[in-house]
C-alpha positions in Angstrom: 0.0 0.0 0.0 2.8 2.4 0.8 4.4 1.7 -2.6 1.1 2.3 -4.4 0.6 5.5 -2.4 4.1 6.6 -3.4 3.5 5.9 -7.0 0.2 7.8 -6.9 1.8 10.7 -5.2 4.6 10.7 -7.8 2.1 10.6 -10.6 0.1 13.5 -9.3 3.3 15.5 -8.7 4.5 14.9 -12.2 1.0 15.9 -13.5 1.2 19.2 -11.6 4.7 19.9 -12.8 3.6 19.1 -16.4 0.7 21.5 -16.1 2.9 24.2 -14.6 5.3 23.9 -17.5 2.6 23.7 -20.2 2.3 27.5 -20.9 4.3 28.9 -23.8 4.7 32.3 -22.2 4.8 33.2 -18.5 4.1 36.8 -17.5 5.3 38.0 -14.1 3.1 40.4 -12.2 4.0 42.6 -9.2 1.3 44.0 -7.0 0.2 47.5 -8.3 -2.9 48.1 -10.4 -1.4 49.3 -13.7 1.0 46.3 -14.1 -2.0 44.0 -13.5 -4.0 45.7 -16.3 -1.1 45.7 -18.8 -0.1 42.2 -18.0 -3.6 40.8 -18.6 -3.9 42.8 -21.8 -0.7 41.3 -23.1 -2.0 37.9 -22.2 -5.1 38.4 -24.3 -3.2 39.9 -27.2 -0.7 37.0 -27.3 -3.3 34.2 -26.9 -5.8 35.7 -29.4 -3.4 36.8 -32.1 -0.4 34.5 -31.8 -2.1 31.3 -30.7 0.1 30.8 -27.7 -0.8 29.7 -24.1 0.0 32.4 -21.5 0.2 31.9 -17.8 0.4 34.7 -15.2 2.4 34.4 -12.0 2.8 36.8 -9.2 6.3 38.0 -8.1 8.4 40.9 -7.0 10.6 42.9 -9.4 13.9 41.1 -8.4 12.2 37.6 -8.6 10.8 38.4 -12.1 14.1 39.7 -13.4 15.9 36.6 -12.1 13.2 34.4 -13.7 13.5 36.3 -17.1 17.3 35.7 -16.8 16.8 31.9 -16.6 13.8 31.8 -19.0 11.3 30.5 -16.4 9.4 33.8 -16.8 9.3 35.7 -20.0 7.7 39.1 -19.5 7.5 41.9 -16.9 4.7 44.2 -18.2 5.7 47.4 -16.5 9.2 48.2 -15.2 9.6 51.7 -13.7 12.9 53.4 -14.7 15.1 54.6 -13.2 13.5 53.0 -10.1 14.8 49.6 -11.3 18.1 50.8 -12.6 20.1 48.2 -10.7 18.1 45.4 -12.2 18.4 47.0 -15.7 22.1 47.3 -15.3 22.5 43.7 -14.1 20.3 41.9 -16.6 20.1 44.2 -19.6 23.5 45.9 -19.7 25.5 43.2 -17.9 24.1 39.7 -18.6 22.2 40.8 -21.7 19.6 38.2 -20.8 16.7 40.7 -20.6 15.5 43.3 -23.2 13.6 46.5 -22.7 10.6 47.0 -25.0 7.9 49.6 -25.3 9.7 52.3 -27.3 9.8 55.6 -25.5 7.9 54.2 -22.5 5.0 55.8 -20.5 6.0 59.0 -18.7 5.4 58.9 -14.9 5.7 61.2 -11.9 6.4 60.4 -8.3 6.2 62.6 -5.2 4.8 62.8 -1.7 1.2 64.0 -1.5 -1.2 65.4 1.2 -4.9 65.9 0.7 -5.2 69.5 -0.6 -7.8 70.7 1.9 -5.8 69.4 4.8 -2.5 70.9 3.5 -4.1 74.3 3.1 -5.8 74.2 6.5 -2.4 73.4 8.2 -0.1 75.4 6.1 1.8 72.3 4.8 3.6 73.1 1.5 7.1 71.7 1.6 8.6 68.3 2.3 10.9 70.1 4.8 7.7 70.8 6.9 7.7 67.1 7.8 10.8 67.4 9.9 8.9 69.6 12.4 7.5 67.2 15.1 4.4 69.3 15.5 3.6 69.0 11.8 4.5 65.3 11.7 2.1 64.7 14.7 -0.8 65.9 12.5 -0.5 62.6 10.6 -0.9 60.4 13.7 -3.9 58.2 13.0 -3.1 55.3 15.3 -2.8 57.3 18.5 0.8 56.6 19.4 1.8 60.3 19.2 3.9 59.9 16.0 2.6 60.5 12.5 2.6 57.9 9.8 3.8 58.2 6.2 3.2 55.6 3.5 6.4 55.0 1.5 5.1 52.2 -0.7 4.6 48.4 -0.7 7.2 45.9 0.4 9.1 44.7 -2.6 8.9 47.9 -4.6 12.3 49.4 -5.5 10.7 52.8 -5.0 9.9 51.9 -1.4 13.6 51.5 -0.7 14.2 54.8 -2.4 11.5 56.5 -0.3 13.2 55.1 2.8 16.5 56.7 1.6 14.7 60.0 0.9 13.1 60.0 4.4 16.5 59.5 5.9 18.1 62.2 3.7 15.4 64.8 4.3 15.2 64.0 8.0 11.6 63.0 8.4 12.5 59.4 9.2 13.1 60.8 12.7 9.6 62.4 13.0 7.3 60.0 11.1 6.7 56.3 11.1 7.6 54.9 7.7 4.8 52.5 6.7 5.1 49.8 4.0 1.6 48.7 3.0 -0.1 47.3 -0.1 -1.3 50.2 -2.1 -5.0 49.1 -1.8 -4.8 49.4 2.0 -2.8 52.6 1.8 -5.4 54.3 -0.4 -8.2 52.9 1.8 -6.5 54.8 4.6 -6.4 57.9 2.4 -10.1 57.6 1.7 -10.9 57.3 5.4 -8.7 60.3 6.2 -10.4 62.5 3.5 -13.8 61.5 4.8 -12.9 62.3 8.4 -10.8 65.4 7.7 -7.7 63.8 9.3 -4.2 63.9 8.1 -2.7 61.5 5.5 0.6 61.6 3.7 2.1 59.1 1.2 3.5 58.3 -2.1 1.6 59.6 -5.1 2.4 58.7 -8.7 1.1 58.7 -12.2 -0.3 56.8 -13.9 -2.8 56.0 -11.1 -6.5 56.2 -10.4 -6.0 58.2 -7.2 -5.8 61.5 -9.3 -9.4 60.8 -10.5 -10.7 60.2 -7.0 -8.9 62.6 -4.7 -7.7 66.2 -4.6 -4.1 65.9 -3.4 -1.2 68.2 -3.5 2.5 67.1 -4.1 4.8 68.7 -1.5 7.5 71.1 -2.8 11.0 69.7 -3.1 14.3 70.8 -4.5 14.5 70.0 -8.2 16.1 66.7 -9.2 19.9 66.9 -9.2 21.8 63.7 -10.3 24.7 64.7 -8.2 22.6 64.5 -5.0 20.7 61.3 -6.1 22.9 58.5 -4.8 20.7 55.5 -4.6 21.8 51.9 -3.8 19.4 49.0 -3.6 19.6 46.1 -1.0 20.4 43.7 -3.9 23.6 45.6 -4.5 24.9 46.4 -1.0 23.8 45.1 2.4 24.6 48.6 3.7 22.4 50.2 1.1 20.7 52.6 3.4 23.9 53.8 5.0 25.7 54.5 1.7 22.7 56.2 0.0 21.4 59.7 -0.1 18.6 61.5 -2.1 17.5 64.9 -0.8 16.0 66.1 -4.1 12.9 65.4 -6.2 12.5 62.2 -8.0 13.8 62.2 -11.6 11.3 61.8 -14.4 10.4 58.2 -14.7 9.3 56.0 -17.6 7.5 52.7 -17.7 8.5 49.9 -20.0 7.7 46.3 -20.7 10.8 44.1 -20.3 11.2 40.5 -21.6 13.5 37.6 -21.7 16.0 37.8 -24.5 15.3 34.1 -25.2 11.9 35.2 -26.8 13.8 36.6 -29.8 14.6 33.1 -30.8 11.7 31.0 -29.3 8.8 33.4 -30.1 10.1 36.4 -32.2 6.5 37.6 -32.8 6.1 38.0 -29.0 9.4 39.9 -28.8 8.2 42.1 -31.7 4.9 42.8 -29.9 6.7 43.9 -26.7 9.0 46.2 -28.7 5.9 47.7 -30.3 3.7 48.3 -27.2 2.8 52.0 -27.0 0.7 53.4 -24.1 0.3 56.8 -22.5 -0.3 58.0 -18.9 -4.0 58.9 -19.4 -4.7 55.5 -20.9 -2.9 53.6 -18.1 -4.5 55.7 -15.4 -8.0 54.9 -16.9 -7.1 51.2 -16.8 -6.2 51.3 -13.1 -9.5 53.1 -12.4 -11.5 50.3 -14.1 -9.8 47.6 -12.2 -9.1 49.1 -8.8 -12.2 51.3 -8.4 -15.0 49.9 -10.5 -13.9 46.4 -9.5 -13.8 44.8 -13.0 -11.8 41.6 -13.0 -8.5 42.2 -14.8 -9.0 39.3 -17.2 -12.5 40.6 -18.1 -11.2 44.2 -18.5 -8.4 43.0 -20.7 -10.7 41.3 -23.1 -13.0 44.3 -23.4 -10.0 46.7 -23.8 -8.4 44.7 -26.5 -11.7 44.4 -28.4 -12.2 48.2 -28.2 -8.6 49.0 -29.2 -8.1 46.7 -32.2 -6.2 49.2 -34.4 -3.8 50.0 -31.6 -3.1 46.4 -30.9 -2.5 45.7 -34.6 0.1 48.5 -34.6 1.8 46.8 -31.7 1.8 43.5 -33.6 3.2 45.1 -36.8 6.8 45.2 -35.4 
């Protein structure tokens, strides 16, 4: 009986492994809304137009890049640059196992935002205001006497950079740095707006929040590359100690990245990823449909592709 049970277990395990390996293309998805939208759209386009089977797997940026390097994943739909510069340098410039697609990319903006009404009522205009303990205390929503600031979700490269910025500006001493999933963070923002309490956190485009809330980015010194010295944990265990960034974020751009192996195994997919062309308003609208209206990403993707046939055909023409 033990032998039969072992054989049965082995057979089941092999079946699961076989199913897991059955997909032609694997798309890796981090946790934010826009990457979910774009990833599902790419899945529909590839399956409907190229006849390939596509699987979606969740993962953080470093895990997806490592998987694209080995070929166990093939596509990251939305990489923020220069946020992921270290991964770009390692796998695109160094190993040359990953390729950046998407032409000029989708322009993005990142800052720290406060609800406009709250900022005006309390005279909060600059990021330097956050180093004042009396100002920081205005963002205390858990009653411990110290305000909270949302710096992003765990696993985002930008979250590490926000931790560096908090240290460089000095508000790491006056505010509790919170790492939360963005859906929870914006639920907190919604509650704060409704109650008139303070909230401060990362704001970026493209994102649905600009449609829902009136928020104000805090003033900062303009970006200066000489003062933007950012090291990620994957590059140095002492990343926080050796980094500094007391200026505004640089302009960012979003691109699809893909495993270089696709150029030989599925060149039509590689061509598609080089041809993808989106804009901030389009991507923000996508996030609104999924995150706010609650449309399932797979259902949204099918509808979007059907409504944007000419655009998709342009992507496929590469």
